[in-house]
Phi, psi and omega in degrees: 000312179298318183296318181293317180296317179293324177300315180296315183295319183276345180076021177226156180269100179285121182287152181289342180301129179095350177265129177241131187261126181293333177294316178298317180302313179296320182297325180295344180254013178074017181275166182299159183260038174215144184298318181298314183289322178297315179301320180292314182296321181279352179065041182293150180295317177256130182248156176301137181286129182287344180289350188303320184301314181292324179290320177297316179299321183289313187264336191252356180236150176301150177243159181284132178290130179223170176295321182299318182264012176075017177079015181281157179248356175223147174259128180247166184310318185290348179284337177200089185296328180293316177295322181297319178296320178294324180294320178295319178298319179300315181292322176297317180299320178303316180294320179296319179294318178298319178295321180294322177297314180301319180294317182293327184264008186302329181277003175238063185299143176280136185291156176301323180301316182290320178296326176293321177295321178298318178298318178298316178302315181295323178296319179293317177297321178295320183296317180073178180225138185286148177240141175275091189288333173298315178296315181299315181298317178293323179297319178297314180297317179292323178297319178294319179296317179297317179301315180295321178296314180298320180295319179296317179297318180296318178295322180295317182288316187271335184074013182284145178294320177229087182294350178274353180282125179297317182298311181296321183289321177296321177295321180296316178298317180299317179296333180263017171085017180227110179278131179228126186284320184219148177248015175290164193304315184291310183293322179294325177295321177293318182297333181300331181292325185258358184290137175305144186306319185290340181263350184300321179302324180292315180294324178294319177296318180297319179297322178294319179296327185285351185290336177049047188294340184269354181299319179294320179296319179296321177299321178296316182297322179288332187266338189296137178272174185296340179265010176084012181244148176259141185227166174071030186266359183234126181257114180295134181058031181295332173257095191287349176287324185245342184087006179288164178284156170238155179269151177223158172069276180270343177058070178297339183291343181230040177287144176299150177283161176246126181237002180293131180287333180245055184303318183294325178295312180299318181296320180297321179295321179291314183299329180264002174078023182272077185294315182298317180295322179296316179294327180289316184278331183232106187303319181260093183296319181299315179295321179297316178297323177298316181292340182268356185304315181303324186289354175294333181274126185227156173282160177293160184304135180087359179245174176223162173268137164245121180251126181223141178216164178282141178271120176047049187299316182293319179297322180292316180295318181298315179298317180295316183294319182277339185074036179279098195294320182295329178288315179301318179296319180297317179292321180297326181270002177071029182272157179290117186293330179292319177294317181295322179295315178297320180297317179295318184290322187253358173070023178225155176293139179231126179235139178298125182059023180224218184301130183052031182300334180294339180280345181300322181299322178292322176296321181294310182295326177295317179297319183288330189255337196249000186292339183236047174083005181296154179233216183301317181299319179296320177298316180296319179297328179279000176088027182301319181291325178292335181274002175105358177282150177263161180300324181294338182277342192291309182299314176300327179294319177299311181298319181296317181296315181293324180297324183267000177234057184296327182292321178292315179300318177297322179300318179306307189279333171297318179295318180300312181296318183294317180295316179297319180297317180293320178299317184286319190254346186067010178270147180290139176239158176225137172235100186062237182267006180261131182248135183237128180210162178248144174208125182058232183263020187233146166258129180246141172241114183273121179277165180302332180288345185101343177289152184241139168269143185237141177233124187276136176048058180291146176201171175259121179231212180239149175262187184291347176265010180063032178250158178301133183209162178281128177241151173202169181267137178190184180275125180272187183295337179269012179065028178250147177282119185204179178280128180249155179247137176219178178203175189312307182301322179291322177294321176300320177299314177303317181295313181298314179294326176294319178294318178300322177297316181295325178292319177299315180294323175300316179294319181296323175296316179294335181265010189295343176285344175268164180269087174287124181250345179195163174209142184225113182056254182249029186235143173241145178243120185245131173274100193254152173279165185301326183280351183273137190243153176301317184300317180296316182293317179295325179296319179292318180298324185281358178294131184268130178297155180302326183283356181240037181306131179097348178287129180270099180262148175214135177236143179230152182203180181199164176258151175203158180269349170208157186293139179193166170271130185293000000 
């Protein structure tokens, strides 16, 4: 933020090289991702001033014109000299807190490797990604029109004064003999299965209204710069447990998938403003707009997108780390891991759309849910029952998966024992190529890349079963800093995701001669020239770092004229 603001003020483009971010520094140690919270956790003598939010709102954001303020839309220093002095004090305090953090963390220097990765991240954020604003503007207008139509239909059927009211709608369902606990998207979707036939149209309309398909488009409109590109959408070290990126602003990490077979036709109708035709061809306009969100991102004129991602990266890293040989062999031979997993579990050959093909689904759900110690609850959370499995099948499926993956299962509990031993004795432990040690108030787990995962104030406490468990300080589900409980399988998940993150950054560095404009999980989006090929980019991505010898990597990709899932 400071670098971008100073660049604008000075009229020069200040490069990210040489800039070190105190937030990144704190994140590498598992500390909170806010200046106020870091200052509090570290117990600094000077803390961030809480008055800052109101002062930022007053001086840094447009204000509503009123008679009292003379119809102005911005507040300047001369409008309130006392507040302006307080604002300057607030900014000075921020710098003092940042300096105090740097001093406190000085004995935990951030590696040159991470600062180089940070510079790459900043270059990608600076570059931005182009948006098709004609398409975005029409999508917003169509989304509003669809919302109003759905609301009118809902009001007509129910007779409610405010059919958008959750309270009124729940009361209406109750009066019509159907109790519904929640109208949020997930629960309402479940309720649709048991809803009386005559009430289903109302619940279906409510589900369509709940999709909020235009929120992402509105975020794009708010974020787009004067050159038609959106910037600052990727937060380096945003997941401080693993070091993975987090999404900001438009949140590319959680975009709806696209399944329309005629995506280009639907997109063309939106871009040209043909709302009636869109409604005629696609009954659910809101869902159609949701599926088209990705296509708002476009390459600059004369360029194309090449989208490439790693195939089953976490499963490959987990197999390599644990030394699960049948999995490593399956990846080396290019076989479908879901089929191979089902074949191992059920002792019969399984082929996709072929012999025993019905078992592939069981292999898939097991792979998605059970790699990090998950059990029946994890299977249910992953939608096993929705996929046709019965409750009686779940526990045997868990046992079968663990039985055929003994090396992975052993890795979980070896890691659990090693971490507990290091916490208790302060002695260094090793689990294969992973090193665990304590220093000061932190437990560190050294990954093969040399990067370290950090856990603050580790200790041995109790879990919800009143058993001995690994505890550490972190942000809980309520966004509060508190004592958290973990165990071997969860730590293995952190390690695997951390290694996958390091492999992505290794690939992005190797691809730095190309124009990377975005990245989502294990995928990169490149604004490519006509001569640049998918094959070349996938070949570079699949290169294995020296520190991951033996890891079977594979990258796949495709070209497109706007962003989409292939």
